[in-house]
C-alpha positions in Angstrom: -20.1 -54.6 -13.2 -22.9 -56.9 -12.1 -26.3 -55.6 -10.9 -27.1 -55.9 -7.2 -29.1 -59.0 -6.3 -32.9 -58.5 -5.9 -34.3 -59.3 -2.5 -37.8 -60.7 -2.0 -40.1 -59.4 0.7 -40.2 -61.5 3.9 -43.0 -64.2 4.0 -44.5 -64.5 7.5 -46.6 -67.2 9.1 -48.5 -65.8 12.1 -50.7 -67.8 14.5 -52.4 -66.7 17.7 -55.0 -64.2 18.9 -53.5 -60.9 17.7 -52.7 -59.6 14.2 -49.3 -58.2 14.7 -47.5 -58.8 11.3 -50.9 -59.3 9.6 -51.9 -55.7 10.4 -48.5 -54.3 9.3 -47.9 -56.3 6.1 -51.1 -58.3 5.3 -49.9 -59.0 1.8 -46.8 -60.8 3.2 -48.5 -62.6 6.1 -50.6 -65.8 6.4 -52.5 -65.4 9.6 -54.5 -68.1 11.4 -56.5 -67.7 14.6 -55.9 -70.1 17.5 -57.9 -68.5 20.3 -61.3 -69.3 21.9 -63.4 -66.3 21.0 -66.0 -66.3 18.3 -64.4 -64.1 15.6 -64.4 -64.5 11.8 -60.7 -65.2 11.3 -59.7 -68.7 9.9 -58.6 -71.2 12.5 -55.5 -73.4 12.0 -57.5 -76.6 11.5 -56.0 -80.0 10.6 -56.0 -79.6 6.9 -54.5 -76.1 7.0 -52.0 -77.2 9.6 -50.7 -79.9 7.2 -50.5 -77.5 4.4 -48.7 -74.9 6.5 -46.3 -77.5 7.8 -45.4 -78.6 4.2 -44.7 -75.0 3.3 -42.5 -74.6 6.4 -40.5 -77.7 5.5 -40.0 -76.2 2.0 -38.8 -73.0 3.7 -41.5 -70.9 1.9 -41.7 -68.8 5.1 -38.9 -66.6 6.5 -40.4 -66.2 10.0 -43.0 -67.9 12.2 -44.7 -65.6 14.7 -46.5 -67.3 17.6 -48.6 -65.3 20.1 -48.8 -66.4 23.7 -52.1 -67.8 24.8 -53.9 -66.8 28.0 -55.0 -70.4 28.7 -53.6 -73.8 27.7 -55.4 -75.7 25.0 -56.7 -78.2 27.6 -58.0 -75.5 30.0 -61.8 -75.4 30.2 -61.8 -71.7 29.4 -60.3 -72.6 26.0 -62.4 -75.5 24.9 -65.8 -74.8 26.6 -66.4 -71.5 24.8 -65.5 -73.1 21.5 -68.0 -75.9 22.1 -70.6 -73.4 23.2 -70.2 -71.1 20.2 -69.3 -73.6 17.4 -71.4 -76.7 18.1 -71.0 -79.3 15.3 -68.4 -77.1 13.6 -66.1 -76.9 16.6 -63.4 -79.5 15.5 -61.1 -77.1 13.6 -61.3 -74.5 16.4 -60.6 -77.2 19.0 -57.6 -78.4 17.0 -56.1 -74.9 16.4 -54.8 -74.4 20.0 -52.9 -77.7 19.7 -51.6 -76.8 16.3 -50.3 -73.6 17.8 -48.3 -75.7 20.3 -46.8 -77.9 17.5 -45.7 -75.2 15.0 -42.2 -74.8 16.5 -41.5 -78.4 15.5 -40.7 -80.3 12.3 -39.0 -77.4 10.5 -36.0 -75.0 10.6 -37.7 -71.6 10.1 -36.9 -69.1 12.9 -39.7 -68.7 15.5 -40.5 -65.5 17.4 -43.0 -65.2 20.2 -45.1 -62.1 20.9 -47.2 -61.4 24.1 -49.4 -58.2 23.8 -51.6 -59.1 26.8 -52.1 -57.0 29.9 -50.4 -59.4 32.3 -46.7 -59.0 33.5 -46.4 -62.8 33.9 -45.8 -65.7 31.5 -47.9 -68.8 32.2 -46.2 -72.2 32.4 -48.1 -73.4 29.3 -46.2 -70.7 27.3 -42.8 -71.8 28.4 -42.3 -73.9 25.3 -42.3 -70.6 23.4 -39.4 -69.4 25.5 -37.5 -72.6 25.0 -37.8 -72.7 21.2 -38.1 -69.1 20.0 -35.3 -66.8 18.9 -36.7 -63.9 21.0 -39.9 -63.4 23.1 -41.4 -59.9 22.7 -43.6 -58.8 25.7 -45.6 -55.7 26.0 -45.9 -55.6 29.9 -42.3 -56.6 30.6 -41.3 -55.8 34.2 -38.2 -53.8 34.8 -36.9 -56.8 36.6 -37.5 -59.3 33.8 -37.3 -62.3 36.2 -40.7 -61.3 37.6 -42.4 -62.8 34.6 -41.8 -66.2 36.3 -43.6 -65.2 39.5 -45.9 -68.0 40.5 -45.4 -69.8 37.2 -41.8 -70.8 36.8 -41.2 -70.4 40.5 -43.5 -71.0 43.4 -43.0 -67.4 44.6 -40.4 -64.7 43.9 -37.5 -66.2 41.8 -34.5 -66.1 44.1 -30.8 -66.1 43.6 -30.4 -69.9 43.3 -33.3 -70.2 40.8 -31.9 -67.3 38.7 -28.5 -69.0 38.4 -29.8 -72.0 36.6 -28.7 -72.1 33.0 -32.1 -72.9 31.5 -33.8 -70.1 33.5 -31.2 -67.6 32.4 -31.5 -68.6 28.8 -35.3 -68.1 29.0 -34.9 -64.7 30.7 -32.3 -63.5 28.1 -34.7 -63.9 25.3 -37.2 -61.4 26.7 -37.6 -58.1 24.8 -40.0 -55.2 25.2 -42.5 -54.3 22.5 -45.0 -51.5 22.6 -48.8 -51.6 22.3 -48.4 -49.1 19.6 -50.8 -47.2 17.3 -53.8 -49.3 16.4 -54.3 -48.4 12.8 -53.0 -46.4 9.9 -51.2 -43.3 11.3 -52.3 -39.8 10.4 -50.2 -38.0 7.9 -50.1 -35.0 10.1 -51.1 -34.4 13.7 -54.5 -32.9 14.5 -54.5 -29.1 15.0 -58.1 -28.9 16.3 -58.7 -26.0 18.7 -58.5 -26.8 22.4 -61.6 -26.4 24.4 -60.7 -28.5 27.6 -57.7 -28.9 29.8 -57.9 -32.6 30.6 -59.8 -35.4 29.0 -60.3 -39.0 30.3 -62.6 -41.7 29.1 -62.2 -45.2 30.7 -63.7 -47.8 33.0 -63.8 -46.6 36.6 -66.0 -49.4 37.9 -63.6 -52.0 39.3 -60.9 -49.8 37.8 -57.2 -49.9 38.7 -56.0 -47.9 41.8 -54.2 -45.2 39.7 -57.6 -44.5 38.1 -59.6 -44.6 41.4 -57.0 -42.4 43.2 -56.9 -39.9 40.4 -60.6 -39.2 39.8 -61.1 -37.3 43.0 -58.1 -35.1 42.2 -59.6 -34.3 38.7 -63.0 -33.5 40.2 -61.3 -31.1 42.7 -59.5 -29.4 39.8 -62.8 -29.0 38.1 -64.1 -27.1 41.2 -61.0 -24.8 40.9 -62.0 -23.9 37.4 -60.0 -26.3 35.3 -61.9 -27.6 32.3 -62.1 -31.4 32.9 -63.9 -33.6 30.3 -64.6 -37.0 32.0 -67.7 -38.7 30.5 -69.3 -41.3 32.6 -70.7 -43.3 29.6 -69.0 -45.1 26.7 -68.5 -42.8 23.7 -68.8 -43.7 20.0 -65.2 -43.8 18.7 -65.6 -40.7 16.4 -66.8 -38.6 19.4 -64.1 -40.1 21.6 -61.4 -39.0 19.1 -63.0 -35.5 18.7 -63.0 -34.9 22.5 -59.6 -36.4 22.9 -58.2 -34.0 20.3 -59.9 -31.0 21.9 -58.0 -31.4 25.2 -54.5 -30.1 26.1 -53.9 -33.2 28.2 -55.1 -36.8 28.0 -55.0 -38.5 31.4 -53.8 -42.0 30.6 -53.2 -43.8 33.9 -52.3 -47.5 34.0 -55.1 -49.9 33.3 -54.6 -53.7 33.8 -51.3 -53.1 32.0 -49.3 -49.9 32.0 -48.9 -49.5 28.2 -52.2 -48.8 26.4 -53.6 -47.4 23.1 -54.5 -44.1 24.7 -50.8 -43.1 25.0 -50.5 -43.3 21.2 -53.9 -42.1 20.2 -53.3 -38.9 22.2 -50.0 -38.3 20.3 -51.7 -38.8 17.0 -54.4 -36.3 17.8 -52.2 -33.5 19.1 -52.9 -34.1 22.8 -50.2 -34.7 25.5 -50.5 -37.9 27.4 -50.3 -37.6 31.2 -49.5 -40.9 32.8 -48.3 -42.3 36.1 -44.6 -43.3 36.0 -43.9 -46.5 34.0 -43.8 -49.8 35.7 -42.4 -51.7 32.8 -39.4 -51.9 30.5 -40.5 -50.0 27.4 -39.7 -50.3 23.6 -38.7 -47.0 21.9 -40.2 -45.1 25.0 -41.9 -41.8 25.3 -39.6 -39.5 27.3 -41.0 -37.4 30.1 -41.2 -33.7 29.1 -40.3 -34.5 25.5 -43.1 -36.8 24.2 -45.4 -37.0 27.3 -45.7 -36.1 30.9 -45.3 -38.4 33.9 -46.5 -38.0 37.5 -45.8 -39.9 40.7 -48.7 -42.1 42.1 -48.7 -40.4 45.6 -51.7 -38.2 46.5 -51.6 -34.7 45.1 -49.0 -35.4 42.4 -51.6 -35.7 39.6 -53.1 -32.3 40.5 -49.7 -30.7 40.7 -48.7 -32.1 37.3 -51.9 -30.7 35.7 -51.5 -27.3 37.2 -47.9 -27.0 36.1 -48.6 -28.3 32.5 -51.5 -26.0 31.8 -49.5 -23.0 32.9 -47.2 -23.5 29.9 -49.3 -24.2 26.8 -46.5 -23.4 24.3 -44.5 -26.2 25.8 -47.5 -28.6 25.5 -47.6 -27.7 21.8 -43.9 -28.7 21.4 -44.4 -31.9 23.3 -47.4 -32.8 21.1 -45.4 -32.2 17.9 -42.5 -34.4 19.2 -44.9 -37.1 20.3 -46.7 -37.3 16.9 -43.3 -37.7 15.1 -42.2 -40.3 17.6 -45.3 -42.4 17.1 -45.1 -42.1 13.3 -41.5 -43.2 13.3 -41.5 -45.9 16.0 -45.0 -47.1 16.9 -46.9 -47.8 13.8 -47.8 -51.4 13.1 -45.1 -51.6 10.3 -42.4 -50.0 12.5 -43.0 -52.4 15.3 -43.1 -55.4 13.0 -39.9 -54.3 11.2 -38.1 -54.0 14.6 -38.9 -57.6 15.3 -37.7 -58.8 11.9 -34.5 -56.9 12.2 -33.8 -58.2 15.7 -34.4 -61.8 14.8 -33.4 -62.1 11.2 -31.2 -59.0 10.5 -33.6 -58.2 7.6 -36.2 -55.6 7.0 -39.8 -56.5 5.9 -38.9 -55.8 2.3 -36.2 -58.5 2.6 -33.2 -56.1 2.5 -30.3 -56.5 5.0 -30.7 -54.2 8.0 -28.0 -51.6 8.5 -27.9 -52.1 12.3 -26.3 -55.2 13.6 -28.6 -58.0 14.8 -28.9 -58.3 18.6 -27.5 -61.5 20.1 -30.5 -63.9 19.8 -29.4 -67.5 19.4 -31.3 -70.6 18.6 -31.4 -73.0 21.6 -29.6 -76.3 21.4 -32.5 -78.1 22.9 
């Protein structure tokens, strides 16, 4: 009887302004930066681009991951910061955004697109990703997925006639949700630090979003009633932030510029229950209300009512915190999120083995 064939781990090429696979499996990922900020990651300059293209044509990579860009390469907010920060050494950084736009060509390796930005829209300069990728994973994906084309693919709200066009439907059908997820290596077990406050919140309130601005007066009123509200006005060092987060029963986590954010997952890791306004997006492996987190309606008085009800039943909060920690550990670590993408697009896990679950219907366009 012959021995089973050995499978090789997936090899990934990732280009963009986020480390998605590079943070999950750095030893399997070649990552190049193509953004406009001054960070130490290597840009995909001309020489590196030619080397990468040669490897792609040899099929030395199993998957190409391209991150959406906030601005087009020719937009002043792309090239002017590069010229300002890099001076005489700007040419590889100026080339990188154009290399990013060319990497879907000249090879047959599957391409996947990822958008982890705050916006619910997809800019027109990113439409080439929708046309050439196997699937487009978006963090802030509206419940009506057509809305990503508001004021970009359509002059206003995409209507019935526009939605019936084959090309537009093909683009929409590639959209998939992906979570913001836990930012780093997950804790082995959730924090069991003693609780000294009822609600914790740390975030930007100056020019903040309306869920934040509307909720602050309610939390201040709760403090006058005797609830222990920890709401620092200044930025905290990260270690202090984590300590105070873990010392609260509830972490108020209202929508920022996007609904999904790191606080949802940090709270779960440190034994605190996230309290958020109802989701406005289609979510990936979502937290369930009353099982992994607590949701409240955005109308006046609903946040206060949710806090009062939650604090009355602290054994239930303990159960929710336990379930949330296990949920994050299973579904929202960098590796778990990257593996879901690989299985969806390739039908293979990161270690190269065939996935047990069937692959979703993602087809390569016949463009």
